[in-house]
C-alpha positions in Angstrom: -28.4 72.6 1.1 -29.6 72.5 -2.4 -29.3 69.0 -3.7 -29.9 69.0 -7.4 -29.1 65.4 -8.4 -30.1 62.0 -7.0 -29.1 58.4 -7.9 -31.4 55.4 -7.6 -29.7 52.0 -7.5 -31.7 49.8 -9.7 -29.4 47.2 -11.2 -29.8 44.2 -8.9 -31.2 40.9 -10.0 -33.5 40.6 -7.0 -32.8 36.9 -6.5 -34.6 36.8 -3.1 -37.7 38.1 -4.9 -37.9 35.2 -7.3 -40.2 34.1 -9.0 -41.5 37.7 -9.1 -38.2 39.0 -10.6 -37.7 36.4 -13.3 -39.3 38.6 -15.9 -39.8 41.9 -13.9 -36.9 43.9 -12.5 -37.3 44.5 -8.8 -37.7 48.3 -9.0 -40.8 47.8 -11.2 -42.6 45.6 -8.7 -45.8 47.4 -7.6 -46.2 48.7 -4.1 -49.7 50.2 -3.6 -50.6 52.2 -6.6 -47.2 52.3 -8.4 -43.9 50.6 -8.9 -41.3 50.9 -6.1 -39.0 53.1 -8.2 -41.9 55.5 -9.1 -42.4 56.1 -5.4 -38.8 57.3 -5.1 -39.0 59.4 -8.3 -42.2 61.2 -7.1 -40.7 61.9 -3.6 -37.5 63.2 -5.2 -39.4 65.6 -7.5 -41.6 66.7 -4.5 -38.3 67.6 -2.8 -37.2 69.7 -5.8 -34.7 67.1 -7.0 -35.5 66.6 -10.7 -32.2 65.3 -12.1 -32.1 61.6 -11.4 -29.5 59.1 -12.4 -30.6 55.4 -12.5 -28.1 52.6 -12.9 -29.3 49.6 -15.0 -28.1 46.1 -15.6 -30.5 43.2 -15.0 -33.6 43.7 -17.2 -32.5 47.3 -17.4 -34.1 48.1 -20.7 -37.5 47.3 -19.2 -36.9 50.0 -16.5 -36.0 52.6 -19.2 -39.0 51.6 -21.3 -41.3 51.9 -18.3 -40.0 55.3 -17.1 -38.8 57.0 -20.3 -37.1 60.3 -20.1 -39.0 61.3 -16.9 -41.1 64.0 -18.5 -44.4 62.6 -17.0 -42.9 62.9 -13.5 -41.5 66.4 -14.1 -38.0 64.9 -13.9 -34.9 64.4 -16.1 -34.0 60.7 -16.0 -30.4 59.7 -16.9 -29.5 56.1 -17.3 -26.2 54.6 -16.4 -26.0 51.2 -18.1 -23.5 48.7 -16.6 -21.8 46.0 -18.7 -22.3 43.7 -15.7 -23.5 44.4 -12.2 -20.9 46.6 -10.5 -22.2 46.5 -6.9 -23.2 49.7 -5.1 -19.9 51.7 -5.0 -18.9 50.4 -8.5 -22.2 51.7 -9.8 -21.6 55.2 -8.4 -18.0 55.2 -9.7 -19.3 54.2 -13.1 -21.8 57.1 -13.0 -19.6 59.9 -11.6 -19.6 61.9 -14.9 -23.4 62.0 -14.8 -23.6 62.8 -11.1 -21.4 65.9 -11.3 -19.2 67.5 -8.6 -21.8 68.4 -6.0 -23.3 66.2 -3.2 -26.1 64.0 -4.4 -28.9 62.0 -2.8 -28.6 58.2 -3.1 -31.5 55.8 -2.7 -31.6 52.1 -2.9 -34.3 51.1 -5.4 -35.6 48.2 -3.3 -36.7 50.1 -0.1 -40.0 51.7 0.8 -40.0 54.7 3.2 -42.1 57.7 4.2 -38.9 59.7 4.8 -39.3 63.3 3.6 -36.3 64.0 1.4 -36.7 67.7 2.0 -35.9 67.2 5.7 -32.8 65.1 4.8 -31.5 67.9 2.5 -32.4 70.8 4.9 -29.1 70.7 6.8 -25.9 71.1 4.7 -23.0 68.8 4.9 -20.3 70.4 7.0 -17.2 71.3 5.0 -15.2 68.5 6.6 -17.9 65.8 5.9 -18.2 63.7 2.8 -21.5 62.0 3.5 -24.6 61.6 5.8 -26.2 58.2 6.1 -29.8 57.7 7.2 -30.2 54.8 9.6 -33.2 53.1 11.1 -34.0 51.0 14.1 -32.7 47.5 13.6 -35.3 45.2 11.9 -35.7 41.6 12.8 -33.7 40.5 9.8 -30.7 42.6 10.9 -30.9 42.7 14.7 -27.3 43.8 15.4 -27.3 46.7 12.9 -24.7 47.9 10.4 -23.2 50.9 12.1 -23.4 53.1 15.2 -24.2 56.8 15.6 -22.2 58.7 18.2 -23.5 61.5 20.4 -21.8 64.1 18.1 -23.5 62.7 15.1 -20.5 60.9 13.6 -21.0 57.5 12.0 -19.0 54.8 13.7 -18.3 51.1 13.5 -20.2 48.6 15.7 -18.8 48.4 19.2 -17.9 52.1 19.4 -20.3 52.9 22.2 -22.9 54.7 20.1 -26.5 53.8 19.1 -26.5 50.7 16.8 -28.7 51.1 13.7 -29.3 49.7 10.2 -28.4 51.6 7.0 -31.6 52.6 5.3 -30.3 52.7 1.8 -30.7 56.5 1.8 -27.8 58.9 2.0 -26.3 62.2 0.9 -22.8 61.6 -0.5 -20.1 63.9 -1.9 -18.6 62.4 -5.1 -15.2 62.9 -3.4 -16.0 60.0 -1.1 -15.7 57.7 -4.1 -13.1 59.6 -6.0 -10.7 59.6 -3.0 -11.2 56.0 -2.0 -7.8 54.4 -2.6 -9.2 51.0 -3.6 -11.5 52.2 -6.4 -12.1 49.5 -9.0 -14.7 48.4 -11.4 -16.8 46.3 -9.0 -16.9 47.1 -5.2 -19.5 47.6 -2.4 -20.3 50.8 -0.6 -19.8 49.1 2.8 -16.1 49.1 2.4 -16.1 52.8 1.3 -18.2 53.6 4.4 -15.8 51.7 6.6 -13.0 53.8 5.2 -14.9 57.0 5.6 -15.6 56.1 9.3 -11.8 55.7 9.8 -11.3 59.1 8.3 -14.1 60.7 10.4 -15.9 62.1 7.3 -19.3 60.5 7.7 -22.4 61.5 9.7 -25.3 59.3 10.8 -28.9 60.4 11.1 -31.4 58.0 12.7 -34.9 58.0 11.3 -37.8 56.6 13.3 -40.5 56.7 10.6 -41.7 54.0 8.2 -39.0 52.1 6.4 -38.9 48.6 4.9 -36.2 46.7 2.9 -38.4 45.1 0.2 -36.1 42.1 -0.1 -38.6 39.3 -0.2 -42.1 38.5 -1.6 -43.4 38.4 2.0 -42.2 42.0 2.8 -43.7 43.2 -0.5 -47.0 41.6 0.4 -46.9 43.3 3.8 -46.3 46.7 2.3 -49.1 46.2 -0.2 -51.5 45.1 2.6 -50.7 48.4 4.4 -50.8 50.7 1.4 -54.0 49.2 0.0 -56.1 49.5 3.2 
């Protein structure tokens, strides 16, 4: 499957990261040798995905100033400014014109992973599917997980008898998943869209066992830096 476009979610305030995020947006916090968001951009470009949409709200101008048009990465960066934070699904809905009509790769701006995006994009979405979510082993801060993956690869709600896992913040989504959601509005979360997609049977789950961290606190950022700077 040739994925041509990606979206990085980068509009959050990063309240749990304060005081680090009082003057620096969370995607610009440094992990190892570069800001978190640059790790994503470089991995996307390495996978041949060079058209990247980034949503902006909190300190958004600082992100655009730091990254520019994307030329130095070999990418085309397109910015979707939000009048106020629109949550995850609202952000995608707001950026649909930039995302186009084909499936796109979605990445949360506040995670770190060694997932090879090439591998994620290698298998096409079946014609009857509108998304594939990458899930990881439940971390200590989310021990019961978010969803389950059934034996046939379908994503399911918790308690369905599958393997419980945590959403990694990485997925391939068809724009139709948002366009056909009956409760689309200005501000709404992806979780409810995923729950609706599960009921329709149009979402797959893929469990990844490699390195992944939700960089949600200063302590987790420090842990990543300790590993990357060895």
